[in-house]
Each structure stands twice: as structure tokens, then as C-alpha cells.
N, C-alpha and C positions, 0 to 999 in steps of 0.2 A: 281961084285960089293957087292953082296949077302952075297958071304962067303965069301969078305974079311970083312963084317961085321960082322961073326958067323953068317948069316942062311943060312936057301939052296932053294935053286928055282929050280920048273919043269914045264915042258911044257905041258900044261894038252890038249891044241886045237893046230894044227898047222895051220893058217892060207894064205888066199895069202903073196907072195913074197913081193913083192911092193905095195902093199896098202893097207892091210891087219890093220885095229883097232885095238889096241893093246888094252885090257881089261888084268892088272893085280890085282889079289887076293894077298890081303895081311892079312895074320896073325901072332897077335902079342905074341906069345910067345903058339902058339898053342890057342889061345884062342878067340879072338876077329876080325873078319874079315872086311874086308874091302875091296867095286870093286873098282876101280879107272878106266878110263877113259880121252880117250887123245883127250883134245877137245878141238875146232879150237875153239879161240878167236877172236875179232873186227880187232886186232893189227895183225893180220896173224898170229901171237905163238900159238903153242897148246901144254899146260902143260893138265899134270894129273890131272885129278877134282874126289874127289868122286860121283863116280854112285850109290854103295848102300851099305847100312850096315846092317847086321849081324843083323837079332833081334831075340831074346834067344828062343821068343813064337813061332817063324817058323822057326823050326831048316831048315825044305828045303826052306823055300823061296833064299839063294841064289845062290841056282844053276838050280830050274825053272827060275829068272832070267836070269843066263845065258846061258842055255836053248831056252828062248824067244830073246836072243840076237843072239843068233849062227842060229835061224831060219831065223833069218829075215838078215841078214851076214852073209854068211855063210866063209865067207874070213876074218874072227876073229879070230887071235891068242889070248889065253887065259892061260898067266904063273898065275901060282901062288907060290908068296915067304912070309916064314916062318922068319918074322924078328923082331929086338927089339923096333925097335920104327919108325912102318909104315908111318908117319907123315913126317918124319928126313930124310928117306931114300926119299918117292917118291921126296920130296926138291932136293932132287940130282938130279934127272931123267932134260937129256937134253929138251930142248919146243918142 
């Protein structure tokens, strides 16, 4: 799906096959990073929600956040995707 849109994706961290949470780190044209996480909603859906946005004044903050999440939950998957329009890409993913 990423490649079809002219982007690139890579697996950064492998989690538990059946139960691992997915964190999707999106980079728009190698500039702005946003971390999306599937979050359960009251209606039972699990859409991707922007959990963290890159702060250019604190360049290590995103890596520290991901490291904290992985230490809390070693089953987490981290996928990095370089895409042209991250919000539009996220909107195409199934809940």
C-alpha cells in the first residue's frame, strides 16, 4: 500500500504476532514525523490516532517516546513509513 503511493516502509521493531500493538511512524517527505497508534474506541473500532508529533526543538523526543512504549509493552510493532500525505494514508487503513 505504501509503495503503491510512491512511498517506502520498513519494520523497525517486531512485536507479538497475534496481540502486538502497532505503532506507525510516518515521515512526510523525510521532514515531519508523526507517530500513530491504534486506539480502542467505545464503539469497538480501533482507528489510528496521532499519539505523538515530532518536536524540532527536541530531536530525540520521538525515539525516547518509542523506547518508553517498547519498555512498557515488548509486544509492540513499530513500522516506519515515508509517505507523501500521512493523514490521507492513515485514513485508508482499516480500523
